[in-house]
Backbone as CSV, one residue per row, in Angstrom:
resi,resn,N_x,N_y,N_z,CA_x,CA_y,CA_z,C_x,C_y,C_z
1,PHE,104.607,57.111,-53.643,104.946,57.337,-52.324,106.279,58.210,-52.596
2,PRO,107.396,57.838,-53.794,108.244,58.600,-54.222,108.179,60.040,-54.443
3,LEU,107.405,60.494,-55.475,106.922,61.525,-56.497,106.391,62.372,-54.861
4,GLN,105.573,61.836,-53.784,105.630,62.915,-52.424,106.799,62.681,-51.993
5,ALA,107.489,62.012,-51.605,108.926,62.780,-51.150,109.207,63.600,-51.584
6,VAL,109.920,63.138,-53.214,110.196,64.300,-54.079,109.854,65.589,-54.170
7,ALA,108.760,65.966,-53.893,107.916,67.210,-53.629,108.361,67.241,-51.885
8,MET,108.108,66.713,-51.792,108.659,67.616,-50.125,109.816,67.986,-50.159
9,VAL,110.680,66.841,-50.481,112.278,68.029,-50.245,111.599,68.990,-51.037
10,VAL,111.506,68.750,-52.554,111.836,70.267,-53.356,111.497,71.382,-52.362
11,PHE,109.325,70.947,-52.007,109.409,72.096,-51.364,109.928,72.959,-50.453
12,GLY,109.998,71.686,-49.689,110.572,72.020,-48.524,112.320,73.089,-48.432
13,ALA,113.350,72.407,-49.308,114.217,73.109,-49.605,114.007,74.799,-50.476
14,ALA,112.571,74.701,-50.935,112.271,76.171,-51.411,111.836,77.050,-50.233
15,ALA,111.312,76.374,-49.301,110.764,77.232,-48.209,112.140,77.541,-47.410
16,LEU,113.204,76.623,-47.320,114.232,77.067,-46.441,114.688,78.056,-46.714
17,VAL,115.063,77.514,-47.874,116.526,79.003,-48.623,115.501,80.200,-48.599
18,ALA,113.929,80.651,-48.901,113.329,81.588,-48.639,112.868,82.023,-47.326
19,LEU,112.959,81.486,-46.009,112.685,81.672,-45.420,114.651,82.364,-44.404
20,ILE,115.887,81.621,-44.836,117.278,82.510,-45.313,117.006,84.008,-45.608
21,ILE,116.595,83.758,-46.832,116.427,84.779,-47.567,116.635,85.953,-46.994
22,ASP,114.995,85.704,-46.964,113.263,86.732,-46.193,112.475,85.987,-45.473
23,PRO,112.974,85.853,-44.351,111.700,85.311,-43.395,110.225,86.288,-43.519
24,ILE,109.708,86.967,-43.898,108.891,87.201,-44.577,108.404,86.464,-45.692
25,VAL,108.498,86.842,-46.891,108.552,85.770,-47.708,108.520,84.142,-47.740
26,GLY,109.457,83.929,-46.952,109.142,82.662,-46.491,108.052,81.807,-46.018
27,SER,108.044,82.702,-45.025,106.847,82.650,-43.812,105.422,82.209,-45.228
28,TYR,105.441,83.328,-46.300,104.496,83.146,-47.309,104.732,82.168,-47.992
29,LEU,105.172,81.467,-48.305,105.556,80.248,-48.838,105.177,79.227,-48.363
30,VAL,105.281,78.763,-47.044,105.121,78.150,-46.118,103.688,77.603,-46.243
31,ALA,102.934,78.799,-45.718,101.404,79.598,-45.419,100.796,78.641,-46.759
32,LEU,101.124,79.294,-48.406,100.590,78.896,-49.727,101.161,77.328,-49.438
33,GLY,101.945,76.789,-49.253,102.505,75.211,-49.262,101.447,74.685,-48.340
34,LEU,101.023,74.936,-47.220,100.438,74.309,-46.561,98.720,74.368,-46.684
35,PHE,98.585,75.517,-47.406,96.418,75.573,-48.028,96.851,75.091,-48.947
36,ALA,98.118,75.069,-50.261,98.003,73.730,-51.354,98.009,72.713,-50.724
37,HIS,97.864,72.159,-50.243,98.267,70.973,-49.101,96.568,70.360,-48.956
38,ALA,96.147,71.683,-48.451,95.010,71.559,-47.873,94.099,71.350,-48.786
39,ALA,94.055,71.943,-49.969,93.642,71.550,-51.481,93.368,70.094,-51.888
40,TRP,94.953,69.561,-51.649,94.962,68.618,-51.788,94.625,67.037,-51.440
41,ASP,93.816,67.306,-49.762,93.217,67.389,-48.719,91.944,66.847,-49.167
42,VAL,91.539,68.079,-49.404,89.749,67.763,-50.261,89.817,66.452,-51.359
43,TYR,90.914,66.648,-52.375,90.556,66.158,-53.163,90.971,64.640,-53.218
44,HIS,91.449,64.424,-52.176,91.788,63.221,-51.122,90.079,62.185,-51.231
45,HIS,89.897,63.453,-49.989,88.242,63.222,-49.216,87.604,62.998,-50.582
46,TRP,87.251,63.834,-51.362,86.315,63.270,-52.597,86.680,62.767,-53.258
47,THR,87.490,62.089,-53.404,87.831,60.924,-54.463,88.049,59.656,-53.876
48,ASP,87.899,59.428,-52.322,87.873,58.454,-50.892,89.359,57.546,-51.599
49,ARG,90.293,58.079,-52.429,90.863,57.144,-52.523,92.650,57.188,-52.076
50,VAL,93.571,56.626,-51.901,95.068,56.955,-51.590,95.152,56.883,-50.149
51,VAL,94.131,58.046,-49.381,94.449,57.804,-47.863,92.888,57.905,-47.313
52,SER,92.448,57.361,-45.835,91.291,57.251,-45.821,90.514,58.492,-45.892
53,ARG,88.943,59.178,-45.577,88.348,59.971,-45.498,88.646,60.731,-44.272
54,SER,89.181,59.919,-42.967,88.971,60.353,-41.957,90.525,61.242,-41.695
55,ALA,91.530,60.294,-42.838,92.700,61.259,-41.892,92.517,62.250,-42.754
56,ALA,92.578,62.426,-44.549,92.328,63.785,-45.350,91.598,64.256,-44.761
57,GLU,90.454,64.494,-43.875,89.774,65.720,-43.294,90.442,65.939,-42.046
58,PHE,91.366,65.324,-41.161,92.274,65.333,-40.280,93.475,66.344,-40.867
59,CYS,93.623,65.727,-41.916,95.101,66.454,-42.457,94.767,68.405,-42.839
60,PHE,93.575,68.264,-43.661,92.898,69.532,-44.125,93.010,70.356,-42.988
61,ALA,92.222,70.042,-42.154,91.506,70.950,-40.759,93.325,71.605,-40.727
62,LEU,94.201,70.664,-40.387,95.513,70.697,-39.765,96.526,72.171,-40.293
63,ASP,96.148,71.312,-41.477,97.067,72.475,-42.419,96.201,73.858,-42.789
64,VAL,94.956,74.175,-42.999,94.317,75.635,-42.677,94.753,76.023,-41.875
65,ALA,94.983,75.489,-40.168,95.348,75.914,-38.999,96.406,76.275,-39.198
66,LEU,97.647,75.053,-39.494,98.689,76.025,-39.323,99.121,77.059,-40.083
67,GLY,98.422,76.762,-41.698,98.404,78.225,-42.417,98.415,79.936,-41.938
68,ALA,96.693,79.245,-41.569,96.217,80.608,-40.666,97.073,81.211,-39.433
69,ILE,97.881,80.275,-38.736,98.506,80.620,-37.704,99.604,81.234,-38.521
70,ILE,100.336,80.909,-39.527,101.635,81.593,-40.078,101.082,82.734,-40.341
71,LEU,100.453,83.144,-41.171,99.708,84.087,-41.992,99.398,85.753,-40.841
72,ILE,98.581,84.936,-39.618,98.481,85.962,-38.795,99.719,86.643,-38.383
73,SER,101.151,85.533,-37.786,101.824,86.059,-36.815,103.067,86.875,-37.866
74,VAL,102.463,86.895,-39.068,103.808,87.494,-39.574,103.600,88.709,-39.798
């Protein structure tokens, strides 16, 4: 958990800075992060470790849907 928390803070800060500097670039960065997290969820689903398979499936679907919505709305 501590490593994931650090990664969340670093990525969140980078996305916030990008959104402040250029909203379009920030939007793409956030969408990219969501798609990367979806890939991470697929890995957890496949290995059946860290989180339950149903949680990984739900998170994958949510990440992909939100990433797609951001890309469509840019």
